PyMOL CGO cylinders between C-alpha atoms (Angstrom):
from pymol import cmd
from pymol.cgo import CYLINDER

trace = [
    CYLINDER, -160.09, -47.10, 169.05, -157.75, -45.51, 171.28, 0.3, 1, 1, 1, 1, 1, 1,
    CYLINDER, -157.75, -45.51, 171.28, -155.40, -46.05, 168.04, 0.3, 1, 1, 1, 1, 1, 1,
    CYLINDER, -155.40, -46.05, 168.04, -157.91, -44.10, 165.84, 0.3, 1, 1, 1, 1, 1, 1,
    CYLINDER, -157.91, -44.10, 165.84, -157.76, -41.27, 168.61, 0.3, 1, 1, 1, 1, 1, 1,
    CYLINDER, -157.76, -41.27, 168.61, -153.83, -41.43, 168.73, 0.3, 1, 1, 1, 1, 1, 1,
    CYLINDER, -153.83, -41.43, 168.73, -153.81, -41.19, 164.86, 0.3, 1, 1, 1, 1, 1, 1,
    CYLINDER, -153.81, -41.19, 164.86, -156.12, -38.25, 164.43, 0.3, 1, 1, 1, 1, 1, 1,
    CYLINDER, -156.12, -38.25, 164.43, -154.14, -36.52, 167.26, 0.3, 1, 1, 1, 1, 1, 1,
    CYLINDER, -154.14, -36.52, 167.26, -150.78, -37.49, 165.81, 0.3, 1, 1, 1, 1, 1, 1,
    CYLINDER, -150.78, -37.49, 165.81, -151.90, -36.14, 162.40, 0.3, 1, 1, 1, 1, 1, 1,
    CYLINDER, -151.90, -36.14, 162.40, -153.64, -32.86, 163.47, 0.3, 1, 1, 1, 1, 1, 1,
    CYLINDER, -153.64, -32.86, 163.47, -151.47, -31.40, 166.37, 0.3, 1, 1, 1, 1, 1, 1,
    CYLINDER, -151.47, -31.40, 166.37, -148.13, -33.06, 165.50, 0.3, 1, 1, 1, 1, 1, 1,
    CYLINDER, -148.13, -33.06, 165.50, -148.54, -32.88, 161.73, 0.3, 1, 1, 1, 1, 1, 1,
    CYLINDER, -148.54, -32.88, 161.73, -147.33, -36.55, 160.96, 0.3, 1, 1, 1, 1, 1, 1,
    CYLINDER, -147.33, -36.55, 160.96, -148.44, -37.68, 157.72, 0.3, 1, 1, 1, 1, 1, 1,
    CYLINDER, -148.44, -37.68, 157.72, -150.07, -41.13, 156.44, 0.3, 1, 1, 1, 1, 1, 1,
    CYLINDER, -150.07, -41.13, 156.44, -146.69, -42.83, 155.93, 0.3, 1, 1, 1, 1, 1, 1,
    CYLINDER, -146.69, -42.83, 155.93, -145.04, -41.73, 159.21, 0.3, 1, 1, 1, 1, 1, 1,
    CYLINDER, -145.04, -41.73, 159.21, -148.19, -42.63, 160.76, 0.3, 1, 1, 1, 1, 1, 1,
    CYLINDER, -148.19, -42.63, 160.76, -148.54, -46.19, 159.39, 0.3, 1, 1, 1, 1, 1, 1,
    CYLINDER, -148.54, -46.19, 159.39, -144.80, -46.75, 160.37, 0.3, 1, 1, 1, 1, 1, 1,
    CYLINDER, -144.80, -46.75, 160.37, -145.33, -45.77, 164.05, 0.3, 1, 1, 1, 1, 1, 1,
    CYLINDER, -145.33, -45.77, 164.05, -148.75, -48.00, 164.78, 0.3, 1, 1, 1, 1, 1, 1,
    CYLINDER, -148.75, -48.00, 164.78, -148.20, -51.25, 162.20, 0.3, 1, 1, 1, 1, 1, 1,
    CYLINDER, -148.20, -51.25, 162.20, -151.38, -50.19, 160.59, 0.3, 1, 1, 1, 1, 1, 1,
    CYLINDER, -151.38, -50.19, 160.59, -151.79, -50.21, 156.67, 0.3, 1, 1, 1, 1, 1, 1,
    CYLINDER, -151.79, -50.21, 156.67, -152.33, -46.65, 154.94, 0.3, 1, 1, 1, 1, 1, 1,
    CYLINDER, -152.33, -46.65, 154.94, -155.86, -47.52, 154.00, 0.3, 1, 1, 1, 1, 1, 1,
    CYLINDER, -155.86, -47.52, 154.00, -156.75, -47.98, 157.86, 0.3, 1, 1, 1, 1, 1, 1,
    CYLINDER, -156.75, -47.98, 157.86, -154.76, -44.37, 158.72, 0.3, 1, 1, 1, 1, 1, 1,
    CYLINDER, -154.76, -44.37, 158.72, -156.45, -42.89, 155.81, 0.3, 1, 1, 1, 1, 1, 1,
    CYLINDER, -156.45, -42.89, 155.81, -159.79, -44.49, 157.30, 0.3, 1, 1, 1, 1, 1, 1,
    CYLINDER, -159.79, -44.49, 157.30, -159.21, -43.01, 160.89, 0.3, 1, 1, 1, 1, 1, 1,
    CYLINDER, -159.21, -43.01, 160.89, -158.43, -39.77, 159.31, 0.3, 1, 1, 1, 1, 1, 1,
    CYLINDER, -158.43, -39.77, 159.31, -161.49, -39.59, 157.15, 0.3, 1, 1, 1, 1, 1, 1,
    CYLINDER, -161.49, -39.59, 157.15, -164.01, -40.51, 159.76, 0.3, 1, 1, 1, 1, 1, 1,
    CYLINDER, -164.01, -40.51, 159.76, -165.22, -39.96, 163.66, 0.3, 1, 1, 1, 1, 1, 1,
    CYLINDER, -165.22, -39.96, 163.66, -165.34, -42.72, 165.59, 0.3, 1, 1, 1, 1, 1, 1,
    CYLINDER, -165.34, -42.72, 165.59, -169.12, -43.46, 166.02, 0.3, 1, 1, 1, 1, 1, 1,
    CYLINDER, -169.12, -43.46, 166.02, -168.86, -46.09, 168.35, 0.3, 1, 1, 1, 1, 1, 1,
    CYLINDER, -168.86, -46.09, 168.35, -169.48, -50.20, 168.41, 0.3, 1, 1, 1, 1, 1, 1,
    CYLINDER, -169.48, -50.20, 168.41, -172.65, -51.67, 167.26, 0.3, 1, 1, 1, 1, 1, 1,
    CYLINDER, -172.65, -51.67, 167.26, -174.72, -54.41, 169.07, 0.3, 1, 1, 1, 1, 1, 1,
    CYLINDER, -174.72, -54.41, 169.07, -174.84, -57.47, 167.07, 0.3, 1, 1, 1, 1, 1, 1,
    CYLINDER, -174.84, -57.47, 167.07, -178.52, -59.22, 166.30, 0.3, 1, 1, 1, 1, 1, 1,
    CYLINDER, -178.52, -59.22, 166.30, -176.94, -62.64, 167.29, 0.3, 1, 1, 1, 1, 1, 1,
    CYLINDER, -176.94, -62.64, 167.29, -173.55, -63.44, 168.08, 0.3, 1, 1, 1, 1, 1, 1,
    CYLINDER, -173.55, -63.44, 168.08, -172.08, -66.23, 165.91, 0.3, 1, 1, 1, 1, 1, 1,
    CYLINDER, -172.08, -66.23, 165.91, -171.36, -69.50, 167.23, 0.3, 1, 1, 1, 1, 1, 1,
    CYLINDER, -171.36, -69.50, 167.23, -167.27, -70.33, 167.50, 0.3, 1, 1, 1, 1, 1, 1,
    CYLINDER, -167.27, -70.33, 167.50, -166.11, -72.41, 164.94, 0.3, 1, 1, 1, 1, 1, 1,
    CYLINDER, -166.11, -72.41, 164.94, -165.26, -75.55, 167.21, 0.3, 1, 1, 1, 1, 1, 1,
    CYLINDER, -165.26, -75.55, 167.21, -168.79, -75.94, 167.38, 0.3, 1, 1, 1, 1, 1, 1,
    CYLINDER, -168.79, -75.94, 167.38, -168.98, -79.61, 166.33, 0.3, 1, 1, 1, 1, 1, 1,
    CYLINDER, -168.98, -79.61, 166.33, -166.48, -80.22, 168.45, 0.3, 1, 1, 1, 1, 1, 1,
    CYLINDER, -166.48, -80.22, 168.45, -167.47, -78.97, 171.93, 0.3, 1, 1, 1, 1, 1, 1,
    CYLINDER, -167.47, -78.97, 171.93, -168.62, -82.10, 173.34, 0.3, 1, 1, 1, 1, 1, 1,
    CYLINDER, -168.62, -82.10, 173.34, -165.19, -83.96, 172.17, 0.3, 1, 1, 1, 1, 1, 1,
    CYLINDER, -165.19, -83.96, 172.17, -163.20, -80.81, 173.79, 0.3, 1, 1, 1, 1, 1, 1,
    CYLINDER, -163.20, -80.81, 173.79, -165.46, -81.05, 177.05, 0.3, 1, 1, 1, 1, 1, 1,
    CYLINDER, -165.46, -81.05, 177.05, -164.78, -84.84, 177.25, 0.3, 1, 1, 1, 1, 1, 1,
    CYLINDER, -164.78, -84.84, 177.25, -160.91, -84.38, 176.94, 0.3, 1, 1, 1, 1, 1, 1,
    CYLINDER, -160.91, -84.38, 176.94, -161.23, -81.93, 179.54, 0.3, 1, 1, 1, 1, 1, 1,
    CYLINDER, -161.23, -81.93, 179.54, -163.00, -83.84, 181.85, 0.3, 1, 1, 1, 1, 1, 1,
    CYLINDER, -163.00, -83.84, 181.85, -160.59, -86.86, 181.34, 0.3, 1, 1, 1, 1, 1, 1,
    CYLINDER, -160.59, -86.86, 181.34, -157.53, -84.61, 181.93, 0.3, 1, 1, 1, 1, 1, 1,
    CYLINDER, -157.53, -84.61, 181.93, -159.04, -83.33, 185.11, 0.3, 1, 1, 1, 1, 1, 1,
    CYLINDER, -159.04, -83.33, 185.11, -159.76, -86.99, 186.34, 0.3, 1, 1, 1, 1, 1, 1,
    CYLINDER, -159.76, -86.99, 186.34, -155.75, -87.89, 185.59, 0.3, 1, 1, 1, 1, 1, 1,
    CYLINDER, -155.75, -87.89, 185.59, -154.38, -84.82, 186.79, 0.3, 1, 1, 1, 1, 1, 1,
    CYLINDER, -154.38, -84.82, 186.79, -156.41, -84.33, 190.23, 0.3, 1, 1, 1, 1, 1, 1,
    CYLINDER, -156.41, -84.33, 190.23, -158.37, -81.57, 189.41, 0.3, 1, 1, 1, 1, 1, 1,
    CYLINDER, -158.37, -81.57, 189.41, -155.56, -79.34, 187.69, 0.3, 1, 1, 1, 1, 1, 1,
    CYLINDER, -155.56, -79.34, 187.69, -156.90, -77.25, 184.85, 0.3, 1, 1, 1, 1, 1, 1,
    CYLINDER, -156.90, -77.25, 184.85, -156.07, -77.73, 181.24, 0.3, 1, 1, 1, 1, 1, 1,
    CYLINDER, -156.07, -77.73, 181.24, -153.56, -75.76, 179.61, 0.3, 1, 1, 1, 1, 1, 1,
    CYLINDER, -153.56, -75.76, 179.61, -154.03, -74.80, 176.35, 0.3, 1, 1, 1, 1, 1, 1,
    CYLINDER, -154.03, -74.80, 176.35, -150.30, -75.85, 175.55, 0.3, 1, 1, 1, 1, 1, 1,
    CYLINDER, -150.30, -75.85, 175.55, -151.44, -79.27, 176.85, 0.3, 1, 1, 1, 1, 1, 1,
    CYLINDER, -151.44, -79.27, 176.85, -154.11, -79.44, 174.36, 0.3, 1, 1, 1, 1, 1, 1,
    CYLINDER, -154.11, -79.44, 174.36, -152.05, -81.14, 171.78, 0.3, 1, 1, 1, 1, 1, 1,
    CYLINDER, -152.05, -81.14, 171.78, -150.99, -84.29, 173.85, 0.3, 1, 1, 1, 1, 1, 1,
    CYLINDER, -150.99, -84.29, 173.85, -154.56, -85.23, 174.38, 0.3, 1, 1, 1, 1, 1, 1,
]
cmd.load_cgo(trace, "trace")
């Protein structure tokens, strides 16, 4: 949320308009408007964290990792190497 603070400061202190802020930050004009409209109120705590998308495949992925560790003598699996398994 540091970006929101930057947006509000740049608008208030330096007089930057929405289009200038959009170009500077890479955020859409709607996001800039939202940041200028409201003060950041903090994060909310989730009731329950949703399970990640690979949920049904975690057992297969773990098997790949164990196999890779056995074949490489304990070297960790890199994310770039997952295509080769």
